[in-house]
Every structure is written in C-alpha cells, then in structure tokens.
C-alpha positions as a printed Julia matrix, in Angstrom:
217×3 Matrix{Float64}:
  -2.46    1.72    5.99
  -5.24    3.06    8.17
  -6.38   -0.44    9.04
  -3.43   -0.73   11.45
  -5.16    0.78   14.52
  -7.87   -1.91   14.47
  -5.3    -4.68   14.21
  -3.17   -3.16   16.97
  -6.18   -2.69   19.24
  -7.34   -6.29   18.83
  -3.83   -7.6    19.49
  -3.37   -5.46   22.58
  -6.67   -6.65   24.03
  -5.7   -10.27   23.46
  -2.21   -9.85   24.93
  -3.46   -8.11   28.07
  -5.67  -11.01   29.04
  -4.11  -13.01   31.86
  -2.15  -15.97   30.57
  -2.21  -14.86   26.93
   0.81  -12.55   26.88
   3.4   -15.22   26.06
   1.09  -17.5    24.1
   0.04  -14.75   21.73
   3.54  -13.45   20.95
   4.26  -15.75   17.93
   0.85  -14.88   16.45
   1.46  -11.16   16.92
   4.84  -11.35   15.19
   3.36  -13.24   12.24
   0.51  -10.74   11.88
   2.87   -7.76   11.97
   5.15   -9.35    9.38
   2.2   -10.11    7.11
   0.97   -6.51    7.31
   4.41   -5.11    6.51
   4.71   -7.43    3.5
   1.44   -6.21    2.04
   1.68   -2.43    2.3
   3.16    0.49    0.39
   4.78    3.58    1.86
   5.12    6.99    0.17
   8.51    8.66   -0.16
   9.68   11.87   -1.88
   6.21   12.49   -3.26
   3.8    15.19   -4.35
   0.05   14.77   -3.97
  -2.18   17.26   -5.78
  -5.96   17.26   -5.33
  -8.57   19.7    -6.61
 -12.31   19.46   -5.97
 -15.35   21.47   -7.06
 -18.42   22.25   -4.97
 -20.23   19.52   -6.89
 -17.7    16.88   -5.8
 -15.77   16.54   -9.07
 -12.15   15.85   -8.22
  -8.77   15.44   -9.87
  -6.12   13.57   -7.92
  -2.48   12.95   -8.77
   0.47   11.28   -7.05
   3.99   11.72   -8.37
   6.88   10.16   -6.5
   8.12    6.98   -4.91
   6.34    4.03   -3.38
   8.35    1.75   -1.11
   7.39   -1.89   -0.62
   8.89   -2.38    2.87
   8.62   -6.18    2.83
  10.65   -6.42   -0.38
  13.12   -3.75    0.77
  13.73   -5.54    4.07
  14.22   -8.94    2.42
  16.76   -7.42    0.01
  18.68   -5.74    2.83
  18.79   -9.02    4.73
  20.04  -10.88    1.63
  17.13  -13.29    1.85
  16.25  -13.25   -1.86
  18.31  -13.4    -5.05
  17.87  -11.35   -8.23
  15.43  -13.84   -9.75
  13.21  -13.8    -6.67
  13.46  -10.01   -6.57
  12.21   -9.77  -10.15
   9.31  -12.08   -9.34
   8.32   -9.85   -6.44
   8.66   -6.75   -8.62
   6.36   -8.33  -11.21
   3.8    -9.05   -8.49
   3.86   -5.41   -7.39
   3.56   -4.21  -11.0
   0.51   -6.42  -11.54
  -1.0    -5.29   -8.25
  -0.63   -1.59   -8.97
  -1.45   -2.04  -12.65
  -4.96   -3.25  -11.84
  -5.86    0.39  -11.22
  -6.35    2.34  -14.46
  -5.12    5.45  -12.67
  -1.54    4.18  -12.81
   0.11    6.07  -15.68
   3.77    5.16  -15.21
   5.81    2.78  -13.05
   9.59    2.28  -12.95
  11.41    0.0   -10.51
  14.4     1.79   -8.97
  15.75   -1.15   -6.98
  15.82   -1.87   -3.23
  12.04   -2.23   -3.13
  11.44    1.31   -4.42
   9.07    2.15   -7.29
   8.79    5.5    -9.07
   5.18    6.05  -10.1
   2.81    8.56  -11.64
  -0.86    8.13  -10.79
  -3.87   10.2   -11.88
  -7.54    9.78  -11.07
 -10.69   11.75  -11.83
 -14.16   11.18  -10.45
 -17.02   12.55   -8.39
 -16.77   11.77   -4.7
 -20.5    12.23   -4.13
 -21.24    9.54   -6.71
 -18.26    7.35   -5.8
 -18.74    7.7    -2.01
 -15.1     6.75   -1.31
 -11.69    6.9    -2.94
  -8.51    5.37   -1.53
  -4.94    5.62   -2.76
  -3.18    3.18   -3.05
  -6.11    0.9    -2.13
  -8.52    0.34    0.76
  -6.2    -1.89    2.8
  -3.09    0.23    2.11
  -4.22    3.82    2.37
  -1.9     6.74    1.81
  -4.83    9.1     1.32
  -8.56    8.49    1.51
 -11.64   10.56    0.67
 -15.14    9.7     1.84
 -18.5    11.41    1.3
 -20.82   11.57    4.31
 -24.4    11.99    3.17
 -25.63   12.58    6.72
 -24.06   16.04    6.88
 -23.14   16.49    3.19
 -19.4    16.67    3.87
 -16.27   15.15    2.38
 -13.56   13.94    4.73
 -10.0    13.68    3.42
  -7.52   11.86    5.63
  -3.98   10.65    5.21
  -2.69    7.24    6.24
  -0.14    6.68    8.98
   2.42    4.21   10.24
   1.95    2.89   13.81
   4.76    3.49   16.29
   5.79   -0.17   16.49
   6.96   -0.02   12.87
   8.84    3.27   12.94
  12.11    2.14   14.47
  12.22   -0.82   12.1
  11.61    1.39    9.07
  14.16    3.96   10.23
  16.76    1.17   10.44
  15.99    0.41    6.79
  16.73    4.03    5.89
  13.1     4.92    5.18
  12.07    8.53    5.63
   8.6     9.81    4.83
   8.84   13.09    2.93
   6.22   14.69    0.76
   4.06   17.65   -0.12
   0.28   17.62   -0.27
  -1.76   20.42   -1.84
  -5.55   20.54   -1.94
  -7.62   23.18   -3.7
 -11.37   23.55   -3.53
 -14.11   26.14   -3.94
 -16.24   24.3    -1.37
 -16.36   25.47    2.24
 -13.77   24.32    4.76
 -15.2    23.02    8.05
 -11.94   21.97    9.67
  -8.33   21.19    8.75
  -4.83   20.77   10.16
  -2.93   22.08    7.14
   0.44   23.74    7.66
  -0.71   26.62    5.47
  -4.1    27.84    4.27
  -4.96   30.74    2.01
  -7.94   31.87    0.0
  -7.75   33.49   -3.42
 -11.12   34.57   -4.72
 -13.43   31.59   -4.3
 -10.61   29.04   -4.08
  -9.3    27.61   -0.81
  -5.73   26.32   -0.96
  -4.28   24.06    1.72
  -0.77   22.62    1.99
   0.93   20.01    4.15
   4.69   19.46    4.22
   5.39   15.95    5.52
   8.93   15.53    6.83
   8.79   12.47    9.08
   6.69    9.55   10.27
   5.92   11.53   13.42
   4.18   14.39   11.6
   0.41   14.69   12.16
  -1.81   12.84    9.71
  -3.41   15.31    7.25
  -7.13   15.79    7.95
  -9.57   18.02    6.05
 -13.37   18.22    6.16
 -15.08   19.99    3.26
 -18.73   20.96    3.16
C-alpha cells in the first residue's frame, strides 16, 4: 500500500487550489473508495525473512489478510452470500496468480488465512513486493548504485485509520529478518548478533507503529 502517499499528495495539491476544494470532493471520495477496494491488509501475522551476503533470500508470510472493501460491504449488508462468494473467488484468483501462495482459506467477513513462501535472489530480481507492487505489505529493492538492499514495510495513511478501526481492524504482527550481510541502518525493536548472523525483530501492535525499515549492505 505504499502508493498511497503519492495519491494523497496529488489530491491535496488539487484540493488546495483556489476554487477546487468543493469541486474535487466527489472525485477524492471515489478515488479513496477505489483504493480501499483494491488493497489487502495484514492481521495476526508472522513474516520471516533470511538473506545471504550474495542476495539469496527466503521469505514467508503466515497469517491473515483482510480485504477491507469486502469486509466493509459485508458489515454494511450491501452484498448477499452469492455476491460474497463471487468476491471471494476474485480474491482467490488474484492471490493465486503468484506461485508463492501455498495455502488460502476464507474465514468470512473479508478475512483470508494464508501461507506464502518465496525464494529468490534480490540482486538478480532487483525488487520483490508482497502482496504485489500496488498493495505492498513488505518490499525489498536492490540499489546497484551503492550495492545495498532496502527492506521497507507498507503503511496505512491516517485518513483510513479511523474507518478501519470502526470495522474492528487491528494491525498486529511479528517480523523477523536474519542476514549475514552488514547492517547500515534499521529501526528494529530488537537487534542482536550471533556469530556472523544479524537478527532483527519488529513487533507491530497498531496502525500507528513506525513502518519497518532496514538497509543491508
């Protein structure tokens, strides 16, 4: 979901122009609704990532994914069971396009229980995004200019948080990253080194927690 800041910035610029504040409001609402319908949010999850000095990585996600658009429509009683199943099938096809998806179970109320695993080499791949590029929960990118790998979590902009809280959504999860490569900077809650291995952990307890950021190289 890291594309949100660009959308928010463009909308704010447009709305601040004299005479556009009222005219733009219906467009802004439609854009925000469209974004919410197309994203996934993590809940009660565990992310595990290990990476070698050569860039070989193993990534796994075990936990829940919430489709907020579907969850909100169900809470509002705007769709029946048949329409719900159609939407569930769409999500299953969407997530199933990635071979890293190993298991998916629909738990109801727009909540999916998934297991995802991915292996690769970030130097060769250049980037990796989970769930996908336009709905990022975690992203890795290789920067050839300084031979570093940046790992960054996604976030939810403030204008969505009250709405999601009213739906009962709470972001909770644990992230652990292990690597033998050097650590240039990080904001992990805990960091320790055992032999050649660096181990970093983040405990996410709310939407207001800092976005995880780590630079390796």
